[in-house]
C-alpha positions in Angstrom: 0.0 0.1 0.1 1.5 3.3 -1.1 0.3 6.5 0.7 1.0 10.1 -0.2 1.6 13.4 1.7 2.5 17.0 0.8 4.9 19.1 2.7 4.4 22.8 2.3 7.3 25.2 3.3 7.0 28.7 2.3 10.1 30.8 2.8 10.6 34.1 4.8 11.5 35.6 1.4 7.8 35.0 0.4 6.8 38.4 -1.2 5.7 40.6 1.2 5.9 38.3 4.3 8.5 40.7 5.9 6.5 43.8 5.3 2.8 43.5 6.5 0.4 41.0 7.7 -2.6 40.1 5.6 -5.5 37.9 6.6 -5.6 36.0 3.3 -3.3 35.4 0.3 -6.1 37.0 -1.7 -5.9 40.3 0.3 -2.1 40.1 -0.2 -2.5 39.9 -3.8 -4.9 42.6 -4.0 -2.7 44.9 -2.0 0.0 44.5 -4.8 0.4 46.8 -8.0 -0.8 45.2 -11.3 2.6 44.5 -12.5 3.4 42.7 -9.3 0.4 40.6 -9.1 1.1 39.5 -12.7 4.5 38.5 -11.6 3.3 36.6 -8.6 0.6 34.9 -11.0 3.4 33.9 -13.3 5.8 32.7 -10.5 3.2 30.8 -8.2 0.2 30.0 -10.2 0.7 29.8 -13.8 3.9 27.8 -14.0 4.2 24.8 -16.4 2.7 21.8 -15.1 4.9 19.7 -13.1 5.3 15.9 -14.2 5.7 13.7 -11.0 7.4 10.3 -11.2 5.1 7.4 -11.5 4.7 5.6 -8.4 6.4 2.4 -8.2 5.1 -0.6 -5.9 7.2 -1.7 -3.1 7.1 -3.8 -0.2 6.7 -1.2 2.4 4.4 1.9 2.6 6.1 4.9 1.5 4.8 8.5 1.9 5.3 11.0 -1.0 6.2 14.4 0.3 5.9 17.9 -1.5 7.6 20.7 0.1 6.4 24.2 -0.8 9.3 26.7 0.1 13.1 26.2 -0.1 14.1 29.2 2.1 15.7 29.0 5.6 13.9 26.0 7.1 12.8 24.3 4.0 16.2 22.6 3.0 16.1 20.9 6.5 12.6 19.5 6.0 13.7 18.2 2.5 16.7 16.7 3.8 15.0 14.9 6.8 11.8 13.5 4.9 13.8 12.6 1.7 15.5 9.1 1.6 13.8 7.8 4.7 12.7 4.2 4.2 9.2 5.0 4.5 9.2 8.6 2.9 10.5 10.5 0.1 10.2 14.1 -1.2 9.0 14.2 -4.8 8.5 17.9 -5.5 9.5 21.4 -4.2 7.9 24.4 -4.8 9.3 28.1 -4.4 8.9 31.3 -6.1 13.0 31.9 -6.2 14.6 30.4 -9.4 17.9 30.6 -7.4 16.1 28.4 -4.7 14.9 25.8 -7.1 18.3 25.7 -8.8 19.7 24.7 -5.3 16.9 22.1 -5.2 18.0 20.7 -8.7 21.7 20.5 -7.6 21.4 18.7 -4.7 18.4 16.4 -5.5 18.2 15.9 -9.4 15.3 13.6 -8.9 12.9 15.9 -7.0 10.5 17.9 -9.3 10.8 21.6 -8.9 7.8 24.2 -9.6 6.7 27.7 -9.0 3.0 26.5 -8.7 2.0 25.4 -5.1 -1.4 24.2 -6.5 0.4 21.6 -8.6 1.6 20.2 -5.1 -1.8 20.8 -3.2 -4.1 19.2 -5.8 -1.5 16.3 -6.9 -3.0 12.7 -6.4 0.6 11.7 -6.3 1.5 13.5 -3.0 0.4 12.6 0.4 2.1 15.0 3.0 2.4 18.9 2.8 4.7 20.6 5.1 3.9 24.2 5.7 7.2 25.8 6.6 6.5 29.5 5.9 5.7 32.8 7.4 3.1 32.2 10.0 0.5 34.3 8.2 0.3 32.0 5.3 0.0 28.8 7.5 -3.8 28.8 7.9 -4.6 29.0 4.0 -1.9 26.6 3.0 -2.7 24.0 5.6 -6.7 24.3 4.9 -5.9 23.9 1.2 -3.9 20.7 1.8 -6.3 19.2 4.1 -9.1 19.7 1.7 -7.2 18.0 -0.9 -6.8 14.9 1.3 -3.2 15.8 2.4 -1.6 15.1 5.7 0.0 18.5 6.9 3.1 19.4 8.7 3.1 23.0 9.8 6.1 25.1 11.1 5.7 26.9 14.5 3.7 28.6 15.4 0.6 26.7 13.9 -1.6 29.6 13.0 -2.3 33.4 13.7 -5.2 32.8 15.7 -7.2 30.2 17.9 -10.0 30.4 15.4 -7.9 29.2 12.6 -6.2 26.5 14.5 -9.5 25.0 15.7 -11.1 25.1 12.2 -7.9 23.1 10.7 -8.2 20.7 13.6 -11.8 20.1 12.8 -11.3 19.7 9.1 -8.4 17.2 9.8 -10.5 15.3 12.1 -13.5 15.1 9.6 -11.3 13.8 6.8 -9.4 11.5 8.9 -6.0 13.4 8.3 -3.0 14.1 10.6 -1.6 17.6 11.4 1.9 17.9 13.1 3.2 21.3 14.4 7.0 21.5 14.1 7.9 22.0 17.7 11.4 20.6 17.2 13.0 20.9 20.6 10.5 18.3 21.9 12.5 15.6 20.0 16.0 16.8 21.5 17.8 14.8 23.7 17.9 17.4 26.5 14.2 18.0 26.5 13.5 14.1 26.6 15.7 13.8 29.7 14.0 17.0 31.2 10.7 15.3 30.9 12.2 12.1 32.4 13.7 13.9 35.6 10.3 15.4 36.0 8.2 12.3 35.6 10.3 10.0 37.7 10.4 12.5 40.6 14.2 13.3 40.5 13.5 17.1 40.8 10.5 16.5 43.3 7.6 18.9 43.4 7.8 21.5 40.5 8.2 25.1 41.6 9.2 27.0 38.3 10.4 27.0 34.7 12.5 30.1 34.0 13.8 30.4 30.5 16.2 33.2 28.7 16.2 33.1 25.1 17.9 36.1 23.5 20.2 37.1 20.7 20.9 40.0 18.2 18.1 39.7 15.5 16.6 38.4 13.6 14.2 41.4 13.5 10.6 40.3 12.0 8.3 42.8 10.5 5.1 40.7 10.7 5.3 39.3 14.2 6.9 40.5 17.4 9.5 38.8 19.6 6.9 36.7 21.7 5.6 35.0 18.6 9.0 34.4 17.1 10.9 33.0 20.0 8.7 32.2 22.7 6.8 29.2 20.9 10.0 27.2 21.5 9.7 27.5 25.4 5.9 27.3 25.6 5.9 24.0 23.5 8.4 22.6 26.0 6.4 23.7 29.0 3.3 22.3 27.3 5.3 19.0 26.9 7.2 18.6 30.4 4.5 20.1 32.8 1.4 18.1 33.4 -0.8 21.2 34.7 -1.9 23.7 32.0 -1.4 27.5 32.6 -4.5 29.3 34.1 -3.5 32.9 33.2 -0.8 34.8 31.3 1.1 38.3 32.0 3.3 39.8 29.2 5.2 43.0 29.2 7.8 44.5 26.6 8.7 47.3 24.3 9.7 47.9 20.7 12.4 50.3 20.1 12.8 50.3 16.5 9.8 49.4 14.1 7.1 49.6 16.7 7.0 45.8 17.2 8.1 44.4 20.5 11.7 43.3 20.2 12.1 42.5 24.0 9.4 40.7 26.0 9.0 39.0 29.5 6.1 36.4 29.5 4.8 34.8 32.9 2.4 32.0 33.2 0.5 30.8 36.3 -0.1 27.2 36.7 -2.2 25.2 39.4 -0.1 24.3 42.7 1.8 27.7 42.7 4.0 26.5 39.6 5.0 29.5 37.6 6.8 29.6 34.1 8.7 32.7 33.1 10.3 33.3 29.5 12.6 36.3 28.5 13.0 36.7 24.7 14.7 39.6 23.3 16.1 40.4 19.7 18.3 43.2 21.1 20.9 41.3 23.3 24.7 41.6 22.5 25.1 37.7 23.2 23.0 34.9 22.3 21.9 32.9 25.6 19.8 29.7 25.7 19.6 28.9 29.3 16.8 27.4 31.4 16.4 26.9 35.1 13.9 24.3 36.4 13.6 24.4 40.1 12.1 21.5 42.2 11.6 20.8 45.8 14.4 18.2 45.8 16.7 19.1 43.0 17.5 22.1 40.6 18.2 21.7 37.0 20.2 23.9 34.5 19.8 23.5 30.7 22.2 25.6 28.7 21.4 24.6 24.8 24.6 26.2 23.7 26.9 23.9 25.5 28.2 21.0 23.3 28.9 18.4 26.0 27.2 19.1 29.2 23.9 20.7 28.2 21.9 19.7 31.4 23.4 19.8 34.9 21.4 18.7 38.0 22.0 20.5 41.2 21.4 18.8 44.7 20.5 22.2 46.1 17.4 23.4 47.8 15.8 25.2 50.9 13.6 24.0 53.5 11.6 26.1 55.7 10.5 24.8 59.4 9.6 26.3 62.8 10.0 25.4 66.4 7.7 25.5 69.1 7.9 29.1 70.7 9.9 30.4 67.6 7.8 33.0 65.8 10.3 33.3 62.8 10.5 30.5 60.3 13.7 28.3 60.3 15.5 28.4 57.1 17.9 25.6 56.0 19.8 25.6 53.0 21.0 22.2 51.3 24.0 22.2 48.9 25.0 18.9 47.6 26.7 17.5 44.5 26.3 18.6 40.7 26.2 16.1 38.0 25.8 16.2 34.2 23.8 13.4 32.8 24.3 11.9 29.6 22.1 13.5 26.9 21.4 11.5 23.5 23.1 13.2 20.6 20.4 13.0 17.8 19.1 15.4 15.1 15.8 16.4 16.5 14.2 17.0 12.9 15.1 13.8 11.9 13.5 12.0 14.8 10.4 14.3 14.3 10.0 13.4 10.7 10.5 9.9 11.4 7.8 10.0 14.0 5.3 11.8 11.9 5.6 9.1 9.2 5.1 6.5 11.9 2.0 8.2 13.0 0.5 8.5 9.6 1.4 4.7 8.5 0.1 3.4 11.9 -2.8 5.7 12.8 -1.5 7.3 15.7 -2.3 10.7 17.1 1.3 12.6 17.4 1.8 14.4 20.7 2.7 17.5 19.0 -0.6 17.5 17.1 -3.0 20.3 16.1 -4.2 20.4 19.7 -0.7 20.9 20.9 -0.4 23.6 18.5 -3.7 25.2 19.6 -2.6 25.4 23.1 0.5 27.4 22.1 -1.6 29.8 20.0 -3.7 30.4 22.8 -1.1 31.4 25.1 0.5 33.5 22.2 -2.9 35.4 21.9 -3.1 35.8 25.7 0.4 37.4 25.6 -0.5 39.6 22.8 -3.3 40.8 24.7 -1.6 41.4 27.8 1.2 43.3 26.0 -1.4 45.6 24.7 -2.5 46.5 28.1 0.9 46.9 29.7 1.0 43.7 31.6 -2.8 43.1 32.5 -3.3 39.3 33.6 -5.1 37.4 31.0 -7.2 34.4 32.1 -7.0 31.3 29.8 
């Protein structure tokens, strides 16, 4: 049995993606000048019909993938879906002739086209990966699902919860799978963190505190929260059993009116708190997360090559004695140890996992519902940001 899937990846260089956000691709085209629209029509819609290779029967199920976009992240998507035992990339779409030439040079067997509709409507493609600016995700994913394709979508899932809910309902109705590309969930470090929380190594969880800062890259269609925070929000959603009850966000935009530095706080049941610091204006790149528990504390430095995770046997205990009116505080300082972290390419693991979920009819843990939860938190953060840090209930 041979199944087909299409992978849509629109590069950040997609015309206008870095200039303004539009509700639909139609609105974008209407906003362009007539020559530009003609050029867009030529490059994305009216290209010569692509001829996909004929299907070949094999002993194993093989998913056929189409990739729309070959910009920053698209090459990684193609590399990790192509050549797997149970998946192969058969087509790539991009508006840039230079990008398509890169595809032809590296993968001579892959069909190249300027027309994404050829991939969306082809009966010879099963999986669509949407690796594009977030404002394009909804329409591309919807078109893929309507044409019977499973969908792989770059984070964040959509720009609104309403869009995410509609895509989830459409996929369920058509018995199709959605996976949101939360790549960090497949790293060895995040797997170990979840293990240490689940097996009680850290004890009762107190906090998750992340710093994710660097110089650039400035975006013009989303703020720094939508650009960087989804990484940590997806990790928190994965490793913390409880779901947040409220969100507070503060920040400021210094250059183009869009927030380039922000602080996001999430309030969970049982006094658990999450905090994320994201910044495009940092002189240094920092990727450090502190996770505090009743028994032990964990430091994850993703920039470290060897000892990415360190666990500290440190903590504080509060007590009181009869007749003593002030709390008695004792500090515990023990050993530090760096557990072994599996060195794997997370995106390869993620691609393999999605293929397995499709072939064996399993629901990915980073499915549309997981993507929806992240979008809901991002929307709440946006609302809080607009109101100077007002607490927003989820």
